[in-house]
C-alpha positions in Angstrom: 86.3 109.6 62.6 86.6 109.1 66.3 87.4 105.7 67.9 86.4 104.2 71.2 86.3 100.8 72.8 83.7 98.9 74.8 83.1 95.5 76.5 80.1 93.3 77.3 79.8 89.9 79.1 77.9 86.7 78.1 78.7 83.1 78.8 81.4 84.0 81.3 83.3 85.7 78.5 84.4 89.4 78.3 83.9 90.6 74.8 86.0 93.3 73.3 84.3 95.8 71.0 85.2 99.0 69.2 83.4 101.9 67.6 84.4 104.1 64.7 82.1 107.1 64.6 81.5 109.2 61.5 81.3 113.0 61.9 77.7 112.7 60.8 76.0 109.3 61.0 73.2 108.3 58.7 73.3 104.6 59.5 75.3 102.1 61.6 77.2 99.1 60.4 77.7 96.2 62.9 80.7 94.3 61.6 81.4 90.6 62.2 84.9 89.4 61.4 86.1 86.0 60.1 87.8 82.9 61.4 91.1 83.3 63.2 91.2 87.1 62.8 89.8 90.1 64.7 88.0 93.4 64.3 91.1 95.4 64.3 91.9 94.2 60.8 88.9 96.3 59.5 90.2 99.8 60.4 90.6 100.6 56.7 87.0 99.4 56.0 85.7 101.5 58.9 87.6 104.5 57.4 85.9 104.1 54.1 82.5 103.7 55.7 82.9 106.6 58.1 84.0 108.9 55.2 80.6 108.1 53.7 78.6 108.8 57.0 78.3 105.2 58.2 79.5 104.6 61.7 80.9 101.1 62.5 80.5 99.0 65.6 82.5 95.8 65.7 83.5 93.1 68.2 85.9 90.1 68.5 84.3 86.7 68.4 84.5 84.0 71.2 88.1 82.9 71.3 89.4 85.6 69.0 91.3 88.9 69.2 91.0 90.7 72.5 87.9 88.8 73.7 88.6 86.3 76.5 88.3 82.5 76.3 90.1 79.6 74.7 91.4 80.5 71.2 89.2 79.2 68.4 86.3 77.9 70.5 82.7 79.0 71.2 80.0 77.5 73.4 77.5 77.0 70.6 76.2 78.5 67.4 73.3 80.0 69.4 75.9 81.7 71.6 77.6 83.2 68.5 74.3 84.6 67.3 73.7 86.0 70.8 77.0 87.8 70.6 75.8 89.5 67.4 72.6 90.5 69.2 74.5 92.0 72.1 76.6 94.0 69.6 73.5 95.3 67.8 72.1 96.4 71.2 75.4 98.3 71.9 75.1 99.9 68.4 71.6 101.1 69.4 72.9 102.5 72.6 75.6 104.4 70.8 73.5 105.5 67.9 69.8 105.6 68.9 67.2 105.8 66.1 69.7 105.1 63.4 69.1 102.3 60.8 71.4 99.3 61.4 73.1 97.0 58.8 75.0 93.8 59.5 78.3 93.2 57.7 80.0 89.9 58.0 83.1 88.4 56.3 83.7 84.6 55.8 82.7 82.9 59.1 81.1 86.3 60.0 79.3 86.1 56.7 77.8 82.8 57.7 76.8 84.3 61.1 75.1 87.4 59.6 73.3 85.4 56.9 72.0 82.9 59.5 71.2 85.7 61.9 69.0 87.5 59.3 67.0 84.3 58.6 66.8 82.8 62.1 66.4 85.7 64.5 63.7 88.3 64.7 65.3 91.7 64.0 64.7 95.2 62.6 67.9 95.3 60.4 67.8 97.6 57.4 70.0 95.2 55.4 72.9 92.7 55.4 76.2 92.5 53.6 78.2 89.3 53.4 81.6 89.0 51.8 83.0 85.6 50.9 80.5 84.0 53.3 81.4 80.6 54.8 78.5 78.7 53.2 80.5 76.0 51.4 84.2 75.2 51.7 86.2 75.4 48.5 87.9 72.1 49.4 86.6 68.8 50.8 88.0 68.0 54.3 89.2 64.4 54.7 86.3 62.2 55.8 88.3 60.8 58.7 88.8 64.3 60.0 85.1 65.1 59.8 84.3 61.8 61.6 86.8 62.4 64.4 85.6 66.0 64.6 82.0 64.8 65.2 83.1 62.4 67.9 85.2 65.1 69.6 82.3 67.6 69.4 80.4 65.2 71.7 83.1 64.2 74.1 85.5 67.1 74.1 83.8 70.0 72.3 86.5 72.6 73.3 89.4 70.7 71.8 91.1 72.7 69.1 93.2 71.9 66.0 95.0 73.9 63.3 92.6 75.2 60.6 95.1 74.3 57.9 94.6 77.6 56.2 97.3 78.7 53.7 97.8 82.4 54.4 98.8 83.0 50.8 95.2 82.2 49.8 93.7 85.2 51.6 94.9 87.8 49.1 96.8 88.4 45.9 98.6 91.3 47.6 101.9 89.9 49.2 102.0 92.8 51.7 98.5 91.8 53.0 99.6 88.2 53.4 102.7 89.3 55.4 100.6 91.5 57.6 98.3 88.6 58.3 101.1 86.2 59.1 102.8 88.8 61.4 99.6 89.8 63.3 100.0 88.6 66.9 96.2 88.5 67.3 95.7 86.2 64.3 95.6 82.5 65.1 94.9 79.2 63.4 93.0 77.4 66.2 89.6 76.0 65.6 87.2 73.7 67.6 84.4 71.6 66.1 81.9 74.3 67.2 83.5 76.7 64.8 84.3 74.1 62.0 81.6 71.5 61.8 78.8 73.7 63.1 79.6 76.4 60.4 79.7 73.8 57.7 76.3 72.6 58.7 74.8 76.0 59.2 76.2 77.2 55.9 74.4 74.4 54.1 71.2 75.1 56.1 71.4 78.8 55.0 71.6 77.8 51.3 68.6 75.5 51.6 66.6 78.2 53.5 67.6 81.3 51.5 64.0 81.6 50.4 63.1 82.6 54.0 65.2 85.7 53.8 63.1 88.9 54.2 65.9 91.5 54.4 67.8 93.1 51.5 71.2 91.5 51.2 74.4 92.2 49.3 76.7 89.2 48.6 80.2 89.7 47.4 82.6 86.9 46.5 85.8 86.4 44.4 85.9 83.6 41.8 89.5 82.9 42.8 88.6 82.1 46.4 90.5 78.9 47.4 89.1 78.9 51.0 85.3 79.3 50.5 83.5 78.2 47.3 81.9 81.2 45.6 79.4 78.7 44.0 77.8 78.2 47.5 77.2 82.0 47.6 75.8 81.9 44.1 73.5 79.1 45.1 72.2 81.1 48.1 71.6 84.1 45.9 69.7 82.0 43.3 67.4 80.7 46.1 66.5 84.2 47.3 64.7 87.1 45.7 66.2 89.5 48.4 69.8 88.8 47.7 72.0 90.8 45.2 75.3 89.0 44.2 78.5 90.5 42.7 81.4 88.3 41.8 84.9 89.6 41.4 86.8 87.8 38.6 89.9 86.1 40.2 89.3 87.7 43.5 90.8 86.0 46.6 89.1 85.3 49.9 89.7 88.7 51.6 88.2 91.0 49.0 88.7 94.0 51.4 92.5 93.3 51.3 92.8 92.1 47.7 93.6 93.8 44.4 90.0 94.7 44.0 89.6 96.3 47.4 88.8 99.8 46.2 86.1 98.7 43.8 84.7 96.3 46.4 84.5 98.9 49.2 82.9 101.4 46.8 80.3 98.7 45.8 79.5 98.4 49.5 79.0 102.1 49.9 76.9 102.4 46.8 74.6 99.6 47.9 74.3 101.1 51.4 73.4 104.4 49.8 70.7 102.7 47.7 69.2 101.2 50.9 69.2 104.2 53.2 
């Protein structure tokens, strides 16, 4: 596979993107990462996909990775969806006439699910791993109340996301890599927390509007995002296929089941192309 970088600008923000190109491309995967992380953590995913003739185009979210702006903040949910649109447009520039799939993890899973329902598109399909539809824990009511007030008077204020890094994977080496990654952060503004809680619930309630084939993957041991929310979404849609990984933690692509999970992704993509 060959690798190159690109940039685009919206909302006074310079976005960082990267492309992993397969020797021969039968379809393109636009990859949307999760909260507090960045697209560079998906190089091994891109390797698996490019080996199977799927090129990958990814970007770093508002306030994440090598994209500029305040860490952990975005202007609005609409702006997040627009950044996905811009990346899809870039993918079409790089790979004209090729089918395009969206692939999102966690917060990125919420984004691709909402995108597929809310935005007019010509996507071939959507993959969402551990999508942020419903938290696996109940945030304190006082924190939610304060968050809603801050969202109105100081929307760019950020707090720690209180994520326990050991909950991302059962592989200790993956937890260590996450902790020691200088581009990983724990900052989060109400526009990333409250908004994604609300849009996750909206997606579950509107799953019947989904018209695009979708693959949902979630681990039953996820302590960050509740797999039952993903299950609920799948039950509300006749376009969604769900696979659960018994005991799997939040980052399936970095967990004990990663080989099986990535092969499941490839198999599903092959069934759709």
